[in-house]
N, C-alpha and C positions, 0 to 999 in steps of 0.2 A: 678191405676191398672197396668200400664206399668212399673212403678218403682218396684212394687212387682214382676212382671214377670222377670225383669232383676235380682233382688235379688235372686229369685228362680233359675234362670239359673246359677248364680255364685255358689250357694249352691250345685246344682246338679252337676256342673262341678267339684267342690271340691270333692264330694263323688266319682265321676267317677275316679278321679285321685288317690284317696286313695285306691280304689278297685284295680286299675291297678298296683299300687306299691306292694300291698299284693299279687296279683296274680303273679306278677313277681318273688316274692320269691318262690312261689310254682313251677313255670315253671323252674326256675334255678335249683331247687333241683330234679326235676322229668323228665325233658326232655333234649334231646341232644342239641337242639338249645336253647341258653340262651336268656332270655328276657332282661337282663341287658346289657346295652351298654358297650363295651370293654373300652371306654373312662372313664366310671365311676370307673372301677377297677384301671385304671391308676391314676385318681384323688385321689382315696382312698389311694393307695400306697404312692403317693406323700405327701398326708396329714399326713400319719403315719410317714413318714420321717421328716417332719417339726415339728411334735409334739415331736419327740425325739431329736430335735435340729440339724438335718442333712439337707442337701440340697435336695429339691424335685427333682432335676435333676439327682440324683442318680438312679431314676426310669427311665428306658429307655422308650422312646416315650412320655415322659411328655414334651409337647411343648407349655406350656401356662405360663401366668404370675404366680408368686408365690402367688398372691392374691387369685387365684382360689383355690389353695391347702390350703391356710389359712382359707378360708371360710368353707372348709370341714374337718378341724381338729376335730370338735366334732364327726366325724365318729369314731375316735379312742377311745374316752372315754365316749361318750353318747350312740350312736347307729349307726350301719353301714348304716342305711337308712336315716340318717340325710340329706345327700346331695340330695337324691331324693325328700324328702319333701321340701327342700329349693328351688330346681329347679322348682318343681310343683307349689309352692306358687308364684314364679316369673312368671310362666305361667299364673296363675289366675290374677296376677297384670297386665300383658300385656292386658288381656281382659278388666279390669277396666280402664286402661289408654286409650285404643281404644275408649271406650264408652265416656270418659271425653273429648277427642279431638273432637269427632263428635258433642258432645253437645256444646262445645265452638264455633263450626262453624255453629251452628243453625240448625243441622239436627234433624228432628222430632224423638221423643222418640222411636216410633215403628221401624223406619228405623235404628236408632242407635242399637237397640237390635238385629235385624236381621243381621246387619253387624258384630256385635261383635260375634255372633254365628259362623260366618265363621272361626274365630280363636278358640273359645272355644271348638267346636265340629269337628274340622278338625283332622282326624286320624294322619296326619303328626305331628301336633302340640301337641296333648294331649299325644302322646306316647314319644315324644322327652324328656320331663322333667321326666316322670315316669320311663324311661329307664336309666336316670342318665346323661343326657347331659346338659351342662351349657348354651346353647344358649338362653334360656328364660331370663336369667339375662341380657344378652347383649341387647336383644330385648326390655326389659323393660326400660333400660337406654336410648335407642334411642328414644322411645316414650316420655319419660320424658323430654328429650331435646327439642322435638317439643313443648310440653306444656310450657316449660320455655320460649321459643322464642315467643310463642303466647301471653304470659302474660308479656313480656318485662322483664323477670328475667335474664338479660344478664350474670351476674357473675355466677349464678348457672348453666346456660346452658353451659358456657365455662368450668366450673369445671367438670361437668359430661362428656362433650365431650372429654376433655383431658384424663379422667379416662377410658372411653369406648374404645378409640383408643389404650390406653396402654393394656387393657385386650384382645382386638381382633383388629388387625390392619386394617381390611377391612373397618370400618366406616370412614377411612381417605377420602374415595371417597365423603363423604357428606360435606367436608370442603368448597369447592367452592360454592355450592348452599346456604349454610348458610351465607357465606360472602356476596353473592349477595343479599340475602333477607334482610340483615341488611342495607337496603338503607336509606339514610337520609329522604326520603319522606315517609317512613314507620314508622320510629321512630324519634320523636323529643322531646327535653327536656320539661318536664312538661306535656306531652300529652301521654295518653295511646294509644297504637296502635289500629286502627280500623280494626276489622276483617270483611271480606266479608261474608255475611250471605248465607247459603245454598239456600235460597229461590230466590236469585238473580243469580243462576247458569246459567239460560237461557237468562239472560239479555245481549243484544248486547253490551252494554257499558262495561260489564265485559269481555266477550269473545273476543271482537274485539279491545279493547283498546291497542294501539300500545305501550303505555308507560310501559306495563307490559311484553313486550317481547323484547328480545335483538336480533334485526335482522340486518344483514349486518355489514360491516366493520365500518360504521359510528357509529352504536350503540355500538360496542365493544370499539371504541376509546373514546366515551363519558363515557362509563363505567370505563375504565382504568383511565381516567382523574379524576374521582371522587371516586376511590377505597379506598383512605386512609382517612376514616372518623374515629372519635374517637371510635365509637361503634365497627367497624371492627377491629381496632387496639387493643382495650381492649379484644375482644373475642379471637383474634389471640394470644396475649401475655399471657393471663390467661390460655387458653387451652394448648398452647405450653409449658408453664411453668409447668403445672400439669403433662403433659406427660413426660417431661424431668426430672422432680424431681422424679417421681415414677420410671422411667426407670433407673435413676442414682442410686437411693437407692437400687433397685434390683441388679444392676450391682455391687454395693459396697458389698452386702452380698453374691452374688452367682457368680460374675465374668463372664467370657466369656461363661460359661455353660448357663447362663441365656440369654445372648445376642444371642448366636448361636441358642438355641432351641426355645425361645419365640418370637424372632423378625426376625433374619436373615433367619431362616429356612423357614418362611412363605413368605418372599420376593423372595426367590430363589428356592422354592420347585418344584421339578420334581419327580413325583411319578411313578415308573415303573409298579405298579400294575394297573389292569384295573379299570377304573372309567368312569363317564359319559362324560368326556371331549373329544373333538374331537382330542386333541393332545396326548392322552394316548398311541396310537399305535406307533407313531413316537418316543416318549420318551422311550417306552419299547424296541424298536429295537436299539436305540442308547444310552441307559443308561450308558453303560460302557465307552462311549466316552465323551469328553468334548464338550459341545454345543458351536458353534461359536457365536460371537456377533451378526451376521446377523440373525441367527436362533432365538436368544432371542428377537431381535428387531421385527422380523416378528410376533412372537407369542404375543408380547405385544401391537403392533400398533393397531390392530382392537379394542381391549378393550379400549385403550386410546382415539381413535378417536370417538368411539360410546359414551363414557362418556362425552366428550366435547360437542358433538352435543346435547345430551339430557339435559345437564346442561344449556347451553345457550338458549335452547328452552323452558324449563319448570321450571326453577329455582324458579320463584315466586309462582308457585303452589307447594309448598314445599313437602307435603306428596306424591303427585304424582311423583314429580321429584325423591325423595328418592326411590320410588317403581320401576320406570322404570330403574333407575341407577342400582339398586341391581339385578334385573332380568338380565339385560345386562351384568353386572359384573360377575355373576355366569355362565351365558351361554357361555361366551367367556374365562372363566378362564382356566388355564392349568391343574388344578385339580378340579374335581367336585364330591362331595359326597352328599348323601341324606340330611344330616343335614344342608347343605347350603341353602336348599329350605326354611327353617324356617326364614332365613334372610329377604325374601320378603313376606312370608305369614303373618308376623306380620304387614306389611304395606298395604296388600291387602284390609282389611276392611275399611281403611281410604279413599280409592278411590271409593268404590262401590257406594256411594250415588251420585256421579257425573258421573256415567257411563250410557250411553244411549244404551248399548248392551242389546239385547233381550235375557233373560236367557233361555227361552224355546227353542230357536233354536240356535242362534250363540253362546250364552254363554255355553250351554251344549256341542255344537260341539267343542269349544275350550277346555273345561274340558276333554272331552273324547279323544281328539287328544293328549293332553299333557300326560294324564295318559296312553293312549295306547302306545305312543312312549316310555314312561318309562318302561312299562310292557314288551314291545318288547325287550328293552335293557336288562332287568333283566332276561329274558328267556335265552338269549345267555350267560349272565354272570353266570347263574346257570350251564349251560352245561360246561362252562370252569372251574368254581371253584369246583363244586361238582362231575361232571362226567368226568373231565379230558379230554374233547374233544378239539381238535385244531380248535377253532372257532374264532381266533383273528380277521380275516378279517370281518367276519359277525358281530362281536361285535363292531369293528370300524365303520362299515357301520351303525349300530344301533345308535352309538354316533352321527354320522352326521345327521341321521334322527331326533334324539332328539334335536340337535341344530336347525334344520329347524323348528321343532314344536314349540320350544321356541320363535324363531324369528317370526313365523306366529302369535302366540298368542299375543306376545308383540305388534306387528303392529296393530292387531285388537283392543287391549285394548286402544292404543293411538288414533286410528281413531274414536273410540266410546266414548272417554272421553270428558266431557264438561269442557274445560279449565277454571279454577277459581282460581285466586290468593288468597293467605291466607289473605293478608292485603290490605285495601284501602289506597290510597295515601292521605297523609296529606300535604296541601299546606303550603309553607313557607309564613310567614306573611310579609316578606320583598320582596317577589317576586310575581308578578302577573302571572307568567308563570310556567307551569309544565314541567319538563324535560321529553323528549320523546326519546325512542330508536327506530328509524325507520330503 
């Protein structure tokens, strides 16, 4: 019965997305505010240019890999909604992959279904694909990489990781936890990695085992001494090769236009327009000036330090590490738009079965706090954008409040999470001791 319920949910989710795509066509034709994301128009124009043998970078504001435009080339000769159906299909695939990951970790079917619903019926997520944004494709790739690692499909994981970093540079933050989790005591020749079952989440041997946490300088020294294993080298070489081959080919065909728009732009991006970031007002005031090296360093340091702390604390609980990394990365980024929230929404269902947070009280409080802070920001943004009122200070204060709400929610998620590594340790046959990081 549970399997039928999940199948029904997928079918209902598909129907909902088809309805929203068709409704979007009506809204675009009859209402002032369009349903279709402006990025979809950019994708479509770039795809038209590629289909006619021209560079997609002739379309201003196209700042993605040419592979995205190539995927949408059927928009030109098949139907202009092709891309929306492709992105929505990827959205559904994300739901299927979430369910598969949870089943691999031994989560009961009913809990798998409820967790997957958090993605399938989240208004942020089911509108992102139907409005024509490509993020569901990236989310599906990241989840597939997790499945590959759990099944010890090393080459496939490396290949997809190189591809996804080429498409969207932000998954580079997952490189270190992936390298750490490819520990020789997790993966050994001729042995399938042993996954920690969900039922053992409250076991003291799992939560309190020091070998699964990297604590102190001694633990980091031991880690660095054993960092160069063949699995880590293979993953690094293969994923790096895929990234540089794809980047090299795109540079060969499209030159510096590709490198500037698809890669360097995202690394040095400073957006003077209002956005959720706490840095937007400073960037707005000083956009005509060149930012000093000190200013760039100060804006980057909080993000870098938080990432390192989270990785070395939670790396072996890989889905949870990915989630907290992504939330922190988005919260401290120099530019934040609503589509970035999808990056961590696809990982949220993977951690819910290990959360001890009471949904009725603390859980709802965190949800309403996050949504309230966002709605508060949107109110000031509306007054600025559509009413032309000078509310920059109020909008900046709302950005600070949104950062505070993100921080509060993240801390509560961490404090109420039952730490559970993905893999059990496999003992070396030639050694009677197990390496510990204390």
